[in-house]
C-alpha positions in Angstrom: -0.1 0.0 0.1 1.1 3.5 -0.7 1.3 6.2 1.9 -2.0 7.9 0.7 -3.8 4.5 1.0 -2.3 3.9 4.5 -3.4 7.4 5.7 -6.9 6.9 4.4 -7.1 3.4 6.2 -5.7 5.0 9.4 -8.3 7.8 9.2 -11.2 5.4 8.7 -9.8 3.1 11.6 -9.6 6.1 14.0 -13.1 7.4 13.1 -14.5 3.9 13.6 -12.5 3.6 17.0 -13.9 7.0 18.2 -17.5 5.9 17.2 -17.2 2.7 19.1 -15.9 4.3 22.2 -18.9 6.7 22.2 -21.2 3.7 21.8 -19.5 1.6 24.5 -19.6 4.7 27.0 -23.4 5.2 26.3 -24.2 1.5 26.7 -22.1 1.3 29.8 -23.8 4.4 31.3 -27.2 3.0 30.3 -26.7 -0.5 31.8 -24.5 0.3 34.9 -25.2 3.9 35.7 -28.6 3.4 36.8 -30.4 1.4 39.3 -33.2 -0.9 38.1 -35.7 1.4 39.5 -34.2 4.4 37.9 -33.9 2.8 34.5 -37.7 1.8 34.6 -38.5 5.3 35.5 -40.3 4.2 38.6 -40.3 7.1 41.2 -42.8 5.5 43.6 -41.8 3.4 46.7 -43.7 0.4 45.3 -42.1 -2.6 43.8 -43.1 -3.3 40.1 -44.0 -6.4 38.2 -41.5 -9.4 37.9 -42.1 -9.4 34.2 -40.7 -5.8 34.2 -37.8 -6.8 36.3 -37.1 -9.8 33.8 -37.3 -7.3 30.9 -34.9 -4.9 32.4 -32.6 -7.8 33.3 -32.6 -8.8 29.8 -32.0 -5.3 28.4 -29.0 -4.8 30.7 -27.5 -8.1 29.8 -28.0 -7.4 26.2 -26.3 -4.0 26.3 -23.4 -5.6 28.3 -23.0 -8.3 25.5 -22.9 -5.5 22.9 -20.2 -3.7 25.0 -18.2 -7.0 24.9 -18.6 -7.4 21.2 -17.8 -3.8 20.4 -14.7 -4.0 22.8 -13.4 -6.9 20.7 -13.8 -4.9 17.5 -12.1 -2.0 19.3 -9.2 -4.3 20.0 -8.9 -5.4 16.3 -9.0 -1.8 15.1 -6.1 -0.9 17.7 -4.2 -3.9 16.3 -4.8 -2.7 12.7 -3.5 0.8 13.7 -0.4 -0.7 15.4 0.2 -2.7 12.1 0.2 0.5 10.2 2.6 2.0 12.5 4.9 -1.0 12.3 4.6 -1.0 8.3 2.7 -4.5 8.5 -0.6 -3.5 7.6 -2.0 -4.8 4.3 0.1 -8.1 4.7 -1.1 -11.5 6.0 0.2 -12.2 9.5 0.7 -15.9 8.6 2.4 -16.0 5.2 3.3 -12.3 4.6 1.6 -12.0 1.3 -0.2 -8.8 0.2 -3.7 -8.5 1.0 -5.9 -7.0 -1.8 -7.3 -3.5 -1.1 -11.0 -4.8 -1.5 -10.5 -7.2 1.2 -8.9 -4.4 3.6 -11.8 -2.2 2.9 -14.4 -4.8 3.9 
């Protein structure tokens, strides 16, 4: 890859990284930043239905799984940025052969 293509790839990766960081932060705040009562919008002192508790728990678990998934993608982006820095981006890690641009853009 030439320098211009590397800079373009780096820019795309940095933008995606920033976007994922914002999404992860939002999901963590939504899932971990509130109590169950707060997230349900319940301001009264009364308990609410068990089905509501189950739904809230499911939503929290789902959000935390999304955080984990996006965290793995973020790790892969960081590894790609490191390969750009080391001059290894665009080459197969196993055999060292050049990876086609179309595949890198996927």
